[in-house]
Residue frames as a rotation matrix with the C-alpha (Angstrom) as fourth column:
MET 1
0.498 0.572 0.651 92.73
0.641 0.262 -0.721 92.02
-0.583 0.777 -0.237 111.62
VAL 2
0.914 -0.259 -0.312 94.49
-0.362 -0.867 -0.342 95.19
-0.182 0.426 -0.886 110.58
HIS 3
0.078 -0.967 0.241 97.75
-0.702 0.118 0.702 93.45
-0.708 -0.224 -0.670 111.19
ASP 4
-0.051 0.010 0.999 96.84
0.430 0.903 0.013 90.56
-0.901 0.431 -0.051 108.85
LYS 5
0.887 0.373 0.273 95.88
0.417 -0.391 -0.821 92.99
-0.199 0.841 -0.502 106.08
ILE 6
0.668 -0.710 -0.224 99.26
-0.691 -0.703 0.168 94.87
-0.277 0.042 -0.960 106.57
LYS 7
-0.193 -0.721 0.665 101.17
-0.274 0.691 0.669 91.54
-0.942 -0.053 -0.331 106.42
LEU 8
0.439 0.522 0.732 99.08
0.583 0.455 -0.674 90.70
-0.684 0.722 -0.105 103.29
VAL 9
0.999 -0.035 -0.034 100.21
-0.049 -0.772 -0.634 94.04
-0.005 0.634 -0.773 101.55
ILE 10
0.295 -0.953 0.073 103.82
-0.773 -0.193 0.604 93.60
-0.562 -0.235 -0.793 102.64
ASP 11
-0.132 -0.262 0.956 103.95
0.229 0.930 0.287 90.03
-0.964 0.257 -0.062 101.13
TYR 12
0.695 0.488 0.527 102.27
0.591 0.029 -0.806 91.19
-0.409 0.872 -0.269 97.98
LEU 13
0.889 -0.369 -0.271 104.64
-0.450 -0.815 -0.365 94.17
-0.086 0.447 -0.890 97.43
ASN 14
-0.011 -0.937 0.350 107.69
-0.667 0.268 0.695 91.93
-0.745 -0.226 -0.628 98.20
GLU 15
0.012 0.055 0.998 106.38
0.509 0.859 -0.053 89.35
-0.860 0.509 -0.018 95.55
VAL 16
0.745 0.307 0.592 105.67
0.663 -0.240 -0.709 91.86
-0.075 0.921 -0.382 92.81
LYS 17
-0.229 -0.935 -0.270 108.67
0.891 -0.313 0.328 94.02
-0.392 -0.166 0.905 93.75
THR 18
-0.163 0.314 0.935 106.76
0.695 -0.636 0.335 97.20
0.700 0.704 -0.115 93.39
ARG 19
-0.955 -0.234 -0.180 106.73
0.285 -0.571 -0.770 100.28
0.078 -0.787 0.612 95.34
CYS 20
0.004 0.994 0.110 103.46
0.763 -0.074 0.642 101.59
0.646 0.081 -0.759 96.79
THR 21
-0.468 -0.194 0.862 102.61
-0.247 -0.908 -0.338 104.95
0.849 -0.371 0.377 98.42
PHE 22
-0.996 -0.001 -0.092 101.72
0.090 0.206 -0.974 105.05
0.020 -0.978 -0.205 102.05
ASN 23
-0.515 0.836 -0.189 98.35
-0.761 -0.547 -0.348 106.65
-0.394 -0.036 0.918 101.16
ALA 24
-0.088 0.542 -0.836 97.31
-0.837 0.414 0.357 103.93
0.540 0.731 0.418 98.84
ALA 25
-0.629 -0.193 -0.753 98.22
0.166 0.913 -0.373 101.12
0.760 -0.359 -0.542 101.18
ALA 26
-0.976 0.205 0.073 96.58
-0.135 -0.308 -0.942 102.88
-0.171 -0.929 0.328 104.18
GLU 27
-0.427 0.854 -0.297 93.43
-0.887 -0.459 -0.046 103.39
-0.176 0.243 0.954 102.25
ALA 28
-0.222 0.217 -0.951 93.31
-0.490 0.818 0.301 99.78
0.843 0.533 -0.075 101.01
ILE 29
-0.780 -0.206 -0.591 93.77
0.359 0.626 -0.692 98.50
0.512 -0.752 -0.414 104.61
GLY 30
0.309 0.949 -0.061 91.31
0.543 -0.123 0.831 100.93
0.781 -0.290 -0.553 106.10
ILE 31
0.428 -0.274 -0.861 93.67
0.830 -0.258 0.495 102.92
-0.358 -0.927 0.117 108.37
THR 32
0.969 -0.114 -0.220 95.45
-0.177 -0.939 -0.294 106.29
-0.173 0.324 -0.930 108.18
PRO 33
0.585 -0.809 -0.062 98.91
0.005 0.080 -0.997 106.65
0.811 0.583 0.051 106.76
GLN 34
-0.050 -0.614 0.787 100.19
-0.815 -0.431 -0.388 107.62
0.577 -0.661 -0.479 110.10
ALA 35
0.530 0.351 0.772 98.72
-0.729 0.654 0.203 104.44
-0.434 -0.670 0.602 111.66
LEU 36
0.990 -0.107 -0.090 100.37
0.029 0.791 -0.611 102.42
0.137 0.602 0.787 108.97
LYS 37
0.194 -0.957 0.216 103.75
-0.353 -0.274 -0.895 103.99
0.915 0.098 -0.391 109.44
LYS 38
-0.029 -0.181 0.983 103.47
-1.000 0.008 -0.028 103.22
-0.002 -0.983 -0.181 113.23
GLN 39
0.751 0.409 0.518 102.43
-0.479 0.878 0.001 99.68
-0.454 -0.248 0.856 112.56
LEU 40
0.842 -0.486 -0.236 105.24
-0.039 0.380 -0.924 99.05
0.538 0.787 0.301 110.16
GLY 41
0.853 -0.490 -0.182 107.89
0.321 0.217 0.922 99.80
-0.412 -0.844 0.342 112.81
GLU 42
0.110 -0.889 -0.445 111.56
-0.189 -0.458 0.869 100.22
-0.976 -0.012 -0.219 112.33
PRO 43
0.510 -0.024 -0.860 112.89
-0.845 -0.203 -0.495 100.62
-0.163 0.979 -0.124 108.77
ARG 44
-0.199 -0.546 0.814 113.88
-0.212 0.835 0.508 97.33
-0.957 -0.072 -0.282 107.03
PRO 45
-0.902 -0.383 -0.201 114.20
-0.233 0.038 0.972 96.03
-0.364 0.923 -0.124 103.59
GLU 46
-0.744 0.647 0.168 110.80
0.657 0.662 0.360 94.18
0.122 0.379 -0.917 103.34
ILE 47
0.300 0.880 -0.368 108.81
0.810 -0.438 -0.389 97.36
-0.504 -0.181 -0.845 104.26
SER 48
-0.530 -0.597 -0.602 110.92
0.204 -0.779 0.593 99.73
-0.823 0.191 0.535 102.04
TRP 49
-0.662 0.392 0.639 108.40
0.732 0.152 0.665 99.17
0.163 0.907 -0.387 99.24
PHE 50
0.512 0.821 -0.253 106.11
0.855 -0.515 0.058 101.81
-0.082 -0.246 -0.966 101.10
VAL 51
-0.599 -0.762 0.246 107.25
0.798 -0.595 0.096 105.19
0.073 0.253 0.965 99.78
SER 52
-0.323 0.397 -0.859 106.38
0.190 -0.862 -0.470 108.80
-0.927 -0.315 0.203 99.81
PRO 53
0.524 0.552 0.649 104.19
0.734 0.094 -0.672 109.92
-0.432 0.829 -0.356 96.79
THR 54
0.905 -0.189 -0.381 106.42
-0.311 -0.905 -0.290 113.02
-0.290 0.381 -0.878 96.14
SER 55
0.061 -0.989 -0.136 109.83
-0.913 -0.110 0.393 111.42
-0.404 0.100 -0.909 96.20
GLY 56
0.603 0.148 -0.784 109.11
-0.547 0.792 -0.272 107.77
0.580 0.593 0.558 95.40
ASN 57
-0.373 -0.894 -0.248 111.49
-0.241 0.351 -0.905 106.89
0.896 -0.277 -0.346 98.16
PRO 58
0.337 0.487 -0.806 110.86
0.680 0.466 0.566 105.05
0.651 -0.739 -0.175 101.52
MET 59
0.677 0.040 0.735 110.98
-0.312 -0.889 0.336 107.37
0.667 -0.457 -0.589 104.51
ARG 60
0.477 -0.467 0.745 113.84
-0.858 -0.062 0.510 107.25
-0.192 -0.882 -0.430 107.04
HIS 61
0.907 -0.252 0.338 115.52
0.238 0.968 0.084 104.30
-0.348 0.004 0.938 105.41
THR 62
0.024 -0.958 -0.286 119.33
-0.618 -0.240 0.749 104.20
-0.786 0.159 -0.597 104.94
ASP 63
-0.039 -0.220 -0.975 120.70
-0.936 0.348 -0.042 102.46
0.349 0.911 -0.220 101.76
SER 64
-0.885 -0.438 -0.157 121.34
-0.366 0.864 -0.345 99.34
0.287 -0.248 -0.925 103.78
GLU 65
-0.641 0.724 0.254 117.67
0.000 0.331 -0.944 99.24
-0.767 -0.605 -0.212 104.96
LYS 66
0.051 0.636 -0.770 116.27
-0.905 -0.297 -0.305 99.34
-0.423 0.713 0.560 101.33
HIS 67
0.621 0.179 0.763 115.40
0.068 0.957 -0.280 96.37
-0.781 0.226 0.582 99.39
PRO 68
-0.495 -0.867 0.053 118.11
0.171 -0.037 0.985 95.60
-0.852 0.497 0.167 96.79
GLU 69
-0.686 0.248 0.684 115.48
0.726 0.172 0.666 95.59
0.048 0.953 -0.298 93.98
LEU 70
-0.191 0.679 -0.708 113.59
0.532 -0.535 -0.657 98.65
-0.825 -0.502 -0.259 95.18
TYR 71
0.010 0.086 -0.996 114.21
-0.556 -0.828 -0.076 100.63
-0.831 0.554 0.040 91.95
ARG 72
-0.636 -0.184 0.749 113.89
0.392 0.759 0.519 97.59
-0.664 0.624 -0.411 89.59
THR 73
-0.233 0.637 0.734 110.79
0.941 -0.043 0.337 99.45
0.247 0.769 -0.589 88.07
THR 74
-0.958 -0.119 0.260 109.67
0.051 -0.967 -0.251 102.98
0.281 -0.227 0.932 87.99
ARG 75
-0.104 0.994 -0.034 106.09
0.047 0.039 0.998 101.90
0.993 0.102 -0.051 88.50
ILE 76
-0.999 -0.048 -0.003 104.58
0.006 -0.064 -0.998 102.91
0.047 -0.997 0.064 91.91
ILE 77
-0.305 0.933 -0.189 101.09
0.815 0.359 0.455 101.77
0.492 -0.015 -0.870 93.11
THR 78
-0.977 -0.124 0.176 99.28
0.037 -0.903 -0.429 105.00
0.212 -0.412 0.886 93.92
SER 79
-0.189 0.981 -0.036 95.69
-0.760 -0.123 0.638 103.73
0.622 0.148 0.769 93.97
ALA 80
-0.461 0.227 0.858 94.05
-0.701 0.500 -0.509 101.75
-0.544 -0.836 -0.072 96.82
LYS 81
0.563 0.792 -0.237 91.86
-0.767 0.393 -0.507 100.22
-0.308 0.467 0.829 94.03
VAL 82
0.161 -0.600 -0.783 94.88
-0.696 0.494 -0.521 98.26
0.700 0.629 -0.338 92.76
LEU 83
-0.844 -0.488 0.223 95.55
-0.483 0.512 -0.710 96.68
0.232 -0.707 -0.668 96.11
LYS 84
-0.258 0.872 0.415 91.96
-0.712 0.119 -0.692 96.12
-0.653 -0.474 0.590 96.83
ARG 85
0.618 0.486 -0.618 91.46
-0.784 0.435 -0.442 94.30
0.054 0.758 0.650 93.55
ASN 86
0.062 -0.597 -0.800 94.58
-0.429 0.708 -0.562 92.20
0.901 0.378 -0.212 93.53
LEU 87
-0.889 -0.454 -0.054 94.38
-0.193 0.481 -0.855 91.31
0.414 -0.750 -0.515 97.18
ASP 88
-0.157 0.947 -0.282 90.57
0.422 0.322 0.847 91.11
0.893 0.014 -0.450 97.62
LEU 89
-0.863 -0.269 -0.428 90.64
0.494 -0.267 -0.827 93.56
0.108 -0.925 0.364 100.49
């Protein structure tokens, strides 16, 4: 069930091409940020939308592991409410 919610959030972020903090995503899914990071696994472009709230950058991603449109917008989802509302979580 948690895995389905994570996939839903990943798909959503790739669709809207908007970064989201680990904390907001984890809270919306109902797990800790550390658990989310573990579930996401190895760095890859489709999960580079999950970013640090302080830097706005994905953690441990090289440039080649970042989505090409990662910085398309300066907007970053920082509230779990946004994900919960948009994804009906």
